[in-house]
N, C-alpha and C positions, 0 to 999 in steps of 0.2 A: 614631552613635551605631554601630555593625554590628546588621544584624537578620537572625536567622537561624529556620529553622523545625524544633523538637524534638519530640524525642518527650517526649509522655506518658502513650499508653500501646499498648504493639505488642503485641500478645498473638501474632500470627502475620502473616507478610509473604508477600507472593507478586511471584510474576513471571511474563512472556509470551513467548509469540512465538519458537519454537526453527525456527533456518534449516531445520534438516533436522530430522525426528523423532528421536525415540531410537534408533529403531529403524535400520539400516542402508539408508543409500537402493538405490533397484535402478541393478542394471547398468546398464541405458540409462533415460534417463529417461521421464517418464511424458508420451505422446501420447494423441493422441484415442483413446481405448479402451470407448467407449459406458459406460453407468453405470447403478447400480441398480436405477433406478428403470425402467430397460426404455423410455426418451424417444428418438424417433427425429423426426429435423431434415427436413422435406421443404421445397423450396424448388422453385416453381412461374415459369413461364416469364414475360416480361412481358407485363402486359395481362393475368392472366387474374383474374376480379374474387374479392373477397372471399369471397361466395358459390359460384362454381366451384369454391375451392379448400377449402371445409368441406365441401363434396360430395364431394370425390373422395379425399377422408379419412374420413368415414364410408361411404361407398360401398363401400371396401379396407378395410374393416372396424377401424378405427380414431377414437381418441377425442380431441378437440384439446385441448391443453395450453394452451400459446400460443400468442395472435395475435400474430405481426411479418405480418400483410397490408400493413403500408407498406412492407416489404423484400421483399415475396412470395414470404413463409416461413409456415408454420405448425409447432407441434410437435406429436406425439401417440402414446398410446400408445395397445398393441393385445393382445387376450388370444391374437390371432393369433399364430403365428412364422412365417407369410408375408405378413406385412403390409408389409415391406420391398420383397421384392419384388412386392407386388401392387400397391404404389403407384406404385411404378418405371414402371411397366407402362402408365401413366396418360401420353398425349402432352402434358398441359400441365404434366410432374412433369423438374423439369430437373436433382435430384439428391433422397437420399434417404441418411441416415446416419445412425446412433447421434452423441445430444448429447455433449458431454464434460464431465466434474469440472474446475471451474479450485478448486484446494484453496487454503483458507486457508492466508494466509503467515504464519510465525510466524518472526523472527528470534533467534537467538541469546540468549539471556538465562539460562536455566539452569533448575534446576529450581526448579518455582513451589509455592505453597500456599495455605494458605485464610487467609482476611482476617478479623480477629478485634480490630479496636482503631482507636484515631482518634489523628491526632496533630495538635500541634497549633498553631492561627492566629495568628503572628506579623506585626507592621506594623500601621496604621491603613489603615482603609478612605477610598475617593475612588469616584469617579463620572464621571471620567477614565481615561484609559489611562497610566500603567498601573496594575492591579490589584495587591493590597498582596501577593502573593505575586513579584512579576516580580522587583524587585529586591533578596528578600533576597538575601543575603551566603553564607546556606549552610545544610544541610535534616539534621537528626543529626548535625552535626557535620563534615559533607564539604562543603567550600568549593573551588569552584571553580575553573578559569583565571579564567575574565570574571570573578567578583565577583557574579555574577547568578545566579539560578535561570532564566529564559526568555533564556539566553545566546542562544538560536538567533535572538530578534528584533532583539537587536545586529548577531550576522554579517549579518542582512539589512537593514540598518538601517531598523528598520521605526517605532521612535522617530522620527525625524526625518522618514516617509513620516505619523506621523501629526497634524504639525502642518497639513500640507495635508487629509488627509480620513485618518476610522477608516472609512471603509465607509458606502457608499450602502444605503438598504434597498431601495432599485431594483434591486439588482445582486445576480441569484440566483446561487446556489452547488448543484449536487446533489451531494450523494455516497454513491456506488453502492457498498453495503458488505452487513455485519449489520443494518443498521439502524441508528438512531438513537433513544436516549434523550430526544426533545424536552423532557421534562419538566424536566431535567437543571437544575441551577440555573445553571451555565454558562451552557445554550442554551434556556432559554424565551424570554427574551426577542426572538434572533433566527430563532428556529425556525417555517419555513413547512410546516406538512404537509400532504402531499398524500393524499385518498382514496383513489388507487391507487396508494401508498406498497410496498405489497410485494407481489415480481415472483414469490416463491417461491409454487408451488402444493401450500399444507398438506395437500391431499385426497391427493395424489400420498405425501407425505412419511408419512401415518397408514394408509394403505393399507402402505405397506414395511415401515415402522417402529412402526406399532402407535399407537392415541391420546396412549400417556403419555409419545414421544419426537415424533410427528409433530407433533404440538399447541404446542409449543413454539415452531414457526415460523408459527405460524398469524395471528399480530400483525406489526404496523411494526416491534415495538418491540424491541430490541438486546438477545436473551439472551446473545452473547457479550461484547462492550465495544468491537470494533476499530473500528463505524462509529459510535460514541459518540465515542471519544479524537479520529476525523480531522475531524469535524466540529466538535469544540471549539479544534482549531489551528488550524481554518480563521475560524472566528465565532464564539468564544468572546466572553461579552459582558462588555464593560468598565463590572463591578455593582459594585466596591466590595468585590467576596469573594474570595481565591484567584487564580486566573491571571484569563490573557487570551487572546485570539484575533489574529490577526495583523489580521483584518480584523473589529474588533469590531461592527462596525455594516451587515453585509451580512446578504444573508436565507439561511438555508440552510435545504436539505429533505433529507430521508432517502432512498431507493430501496431498499427489501430483496431483495438478491439473489442473499446466501449466506445459507446456512444454517446455522444450529449442530448441526442434528442430522446432517445429510451430511457437516460438517467443507469444504463449501464449494457451488459456486454451478457448476451448466451456463450453458453458453456461452449458448444461448435466453434464459434468464432474464437473465444481464447484460447483451446485446443489447436484451433487448424494455425492461431498465432504463432503457438509452440512449436506446432510441426515445421512450419515457416522458417521460423528462426535459426531452428537448429538444423535444418539442409542448407540453410545460406552460413554455416559456421560459427555459432555464436558462442563462443564461450562461456557468458554465462547472460542466465534472460533474468531478470524483475518482474515480478508481478505482485503490485502494491494491490492488493483487490483480494474479493474474496465471497465465501458464502458458506450455505451448510445444505447436506444432506441427510436425508432419514435415509439411515443403513438397509431398511427391509424398501418402503415404495421408491427411493430416490437411487436404487441400488444402479442399476443400467449408466442412469447419468455418473456417478462415480466414479464405476469403469473407464466409461470415457476420460476423465481425468488419467484416471491409471495411466492409461494406454499413451495417452501424451505424455506422461512423464518417463515411462519406461520408454517411448521411442527414443525421445531426446537423450535421457542416460546413456544409453546404446549408441551414441551417437559423440560421447564425450563432453555433453552441457550439462552445465552444474545451475541448479535453477532455486532462486530465494524467493520468497513471499512472504507477508508481511502478520505478524500471526494474530491480527484481528482487533478491533477496536473496544469489544462489546465486556472484558473484563472479567472473562468468565475461566475456569481450571479446563485445560485440553489433554487427556490423558493420552499415556502412549498407549497401544494397546493391540493385540494380534486377533484377527478377527475374518470370519469368512463374511463376505461381502457376494451376492449374487451368483452366490454357488462357487468364489474364488479368493483362494487363501491367502489373507496379506499381513505381512509385517509390517509395525511399524505405525500404524494407522492411529489419526489423533483423532479422538470422540471425546464431542464434550461431555462432561460429569453429570451424573446421573442423581447425583443430589444439589443439596443449593449453591454450591456455587455452579450448576450449571444452568442460573438464570441470571441473563444480563443486565447490568448497567443500565436503570431508566431514569426518567424523569420524573420529578417531583406530580402525585396526579395521575401517572400513566399507566399503563398498562403492564401487567407482568410481560417481560420481554424473557420467554420460554425458548432455550436450546437444549436441552437435556438429555443426553444422549444420542445426539447429531452429532455427523461427521463435517469435521471443516474443510475445506476446498478453498483454493489448493494448498493452504500451505503446509498444512497436516496429511496431504497427501505422502503415502510411502515414497521418498528419494527426496520429495522437496523439504530444504533448510528451509526452516522456521524463527523467523526472527521477531522477539519480542521488543517492547520498546524503554529505554529509561528516559528522565528529565535530567535538566541542569542543575537544579538544588531547590531543597526546599525554601521560600523566601517569608519571609517574619510578617505573618499576617494577623500581628497583636495591632488591635484598634483598628481593624480591618471590616468589621463586622460579620466574617467568617462564620459558619457555624461548624465545621470540622476546621481544626488545622493542627497544625505538627505541635505542639508549643516542647517537648521532651528533643524536636530530632528536625531545629531550625536550620539549614546549611548543609542537613546530610545531601549530598550528592549521588550520582548515581541510581536514582530508587525506579522502581519499575514504576508505568505512569499509573497513573489513576484507571486510565482505558483500555492498556493496555492488556489483552489475555494473555494466561501463563500455565505452566501446569507441567510435565513429566516429558510433553513430545516437545518440548523448547528444545531446541537445539542451541542457539547463541543470541547472545540480545548486542543492540547499539544503540545511540540517542537517536529517540526521536523527539523532546521535545515535548511540554506541558507548562501549561498556565504555572503562572509564578507559585501557588500554593498548594498545587501537586492536587486538587480536589478540582469534582469538576464546577463547572461554571455559577448554576446554581448554588454553590456555596460556597462562593471564594470571596465576595464582596467586592469592596472598594480595593483598586488596587490589584485583583488579581487580572492580569494583562498575558499577554502571549507575545508580543514585539520586544525589542533589543535583548535579546538572546535568554528567553525562556522556552518559544518556539525556534525550529530550525528554517535556516535561509536559504533561499533557493529562485530562483529565475523562474517569471510565469510572463506571459503572455497580456500586456494591459486590456488585450479587445478580447480576452476570452471570459467565458463565465465565473471564474473563481473572482474575478477582479472588475467585473458589470453586475453585481447580482442588485436588484433592485430595493433591497433591503435598507432597512434602516441603519447607518453607518454609527461607530461610537468605537471612540478613540483605546477603550478599555478593551475592544476587541480588534484592535487594528491587524491588519493581515500585508494588502499589497500596496504598493505603491512604484512611485515609477522614478526615472534618472535617465536622462539623456535620450529620452523612449523605449525603454526597455524596463519590464516589468522585474519586479521582483517580491518574495510575501516569507512571510511569518507563517509558517507551517510547523502541526504537531501532529502526529498520528504514527501506528505502527507504518503506516504508507510513508512514513519519514524513516524508519529506522532499515527495514527494508533497502534501500538505496545504499546507506551508510554503509550496510554487512557487502552488499553486493560493489561499492569503491573499495574495498579492503578488498576485497577476491580480486579483487580486479588489480590491482597492485600489485598482490603475493601473484599471480600468474605472469605477471611482467617481469618480477624477481627469480620466479618459481618455472621457468614453461614448460618443464619437465611436468607440471602438476595440472599443464593445458591435458584435457579429455581425458580427468581422472575425475569425476564428482567427488566420488571417498575420499580419497588423497589430500584434494584440497578441504574438505570439510574435515578432515583428519587434524590438517597443520593449523587451518584457524581454531579447531577448540582444542590442539594442544599448547597454543601458545595464546590464547586470550586471559586477559586479567583477570582474575580472581579478588580482587583486592575488598571489594563492594560489600556492606553491610546494609540487606536490604528490610526496610521498616513498613512496607504497604501490603496490607491486607489485603482477602477480597470483600467482597460486597457486603452489608449488613443486613441483614433481613429481619432484624430484629427491628430497627433506629427507623422512624416512621416520622421522626420530628420535621419541620418546617426548614427548606432552606433560604434563604437572604431573600429569596421575592416572596417568602408566604407561604408557599404552599405547602402543605404536607405532603409526605410521603405515602401513600394510605395503603401501598402494598411492601412497604421496603424495599430496600435493593437501591436506594438512593444514593443510600451515604458510603464509607467506604470506612471498615472496622479496622481501629487502631490496635485495637489489642490482640490480636491474632496474625504477626505478619509473614508471609508466604517464607519458605524455604527459598536460600538460592540456588539452587538447581530448580524450585519452581519458577522462579521469578526470572531467570537469567541461564539458564542450562548451563553452556561449560565457562558460559563466562562472557565479560564486554569484549568482543574482537581488538584486537591489539595489532593493528599496522604494522606498528614498527618490527613487532617481536617475529609475526608472517613474516617480513620481506627479509630478514635475517638468513 
C-alpha cells in the first residue's frame, strides 16, 4: 500500500533561507568591514602568555571579549576610538583589525510565513532505521521521483550502510551554527550538551540592541532553527517517530556561533567555536555557514580562519563546510596571504564565473578574486550540493527549464558554488525545476522530496517569519508539537556529508583523528555515476523571469548550453555511505 503524509490542518505555511536578501545585493561583495559591536581582533606573537595578552589589552583601554589564546589571539572592545592604534604599538602585537560579520546563509525558497497547524503522520512506528516518514511516497499529494521522502539517504546509499553500522555514540559531531534545540524529540537521545556551548557574547548584543533583542542569544538554545535542522540531518535518532538522520546513533553537540539578533556571527566567535569543539574531542565539525575575504584587505581575518583550522586538524578533527549558495566558480590555488604561503586556498574566479547569481533587476553580486571562508580554507572539506531530479516544467510557465533533461538526477543545484576547490558533493535539495524561484513558475515547489527534510523548532524564526505564506514555498510544519521543515542549500549538503563521515568513523575507528585519511576514504569510495548538465550563470541572458522583471545585468539565469565538468560540480563524486563503511 502506498503511504503518504497528508494535511490535517495547515493554516499557514512557512519557508526559509533566501540565497540573496530581497533587497538588491551590493555591487561589490561584502568583505570584512568591521561590525556594529565594535569588536577588534588582536593577534600576538608566538610565545606571548595569556596573562601578557590580557594585560596588553586592558592597558590599552580594552575589555577582553573572546579568549582565543590557544591561537595567540584575543578579541576586545573599547570606548576609546584610539584603542586599535594604541594596541598596535605593543611590541607583542602582530595585528589588530575589525572582526568580520559572517551572515546567515539563506538559500532561495521564496516568501515565508507564520506556522499555525499540524500535518498528519502516516506509517507505523519502528525502533530501527528507517523511521516511518523515511519511506513515505508522498507529502501533501506531491510524489517525488525517488518515491521516498528522505530521498537523499538513498542517493548516498545510507540504508545499506546501516546494515553495518547506524553510528557509534563514541563518535562526536559538533555543529557550529545558530545553536541546537537538544530537547527536540529527534535529537534528545543523541544530544550531548556542552557547558560552554554558547560562543556568542550576549552582553555585547544586549549593550548594542537592548535587553529585549540581545538576550535572545544569551542561551545555547536555537532561536533561529538552522542549527537544529543541521544537527537532525546528521544525527536525528531512529526512535520510531517521524524522520531520522544519516547517522542516528552518533553523538551530536551544538556550539552557538551565529546570532539571531545580529543575523550572523563574527569570525572570532566561529573560530572560538572550532577551538572549543576540538578541545572537547569532536571527531567531526560541521559548519553550514560562510563568507568571503579580500586576500589583501582582509588577510589577517583569513589567517585567523587558517589558524583555527590548523589547530583542529592537529587535534585530529575533520571539518566539513558548505560550498556556498552564490553559484560561482571557486578555484583551488596556492598563494601567499598576509605573508604566509598557503596550499589549497579556494579563490573565487576572477572572470565572469566569479559573479554570483542575483535577482532580476538586482545589482551585480561581484565576488571575483575573493577567498571563501571557511569552506575553502586549506584543510576544510568543501561540499557542493545536488538536487533530487529535474521535474517536468511543461506548461508551468517557467522561463528556463530542462526540456532535454527532465528526470535527470543528482544535478548540481542552481545555487551551489562549484570549481576545482570542491572536495565532494552530497544532496542539498532544490526547487522542483532546479532553477531560481523567479524562473520556476507554477508548481516549482520545495516540499515533498524536492528539498531535504529535517527537524526544526516551531518557535524559531524560520517557522515564525511574518511574511506572506505560500504553498509553493512550503517549508515548516508541526507534528505532535515537534517542528520539521523542507530546506535547500549547501547548508543541507554539508551535514549530509558529515553524517556519512560519522558513519565511516563508526565503522573504521582507525580513521578517527586522521582528517586526511577520512577524506581520502570518502573520496575513493564516492559514487561517480552522475552526469552533470548544470551550467554557470549566464551573463548574456537578460530576459524577464516569470515575475516579469528583466535581468538588467545578466547573471539571473542558468546557462544551459555549457555544462560544468564532473569534477567542478562534484569534486571526487557523491559521498557513498555503504561503500565508505565497508
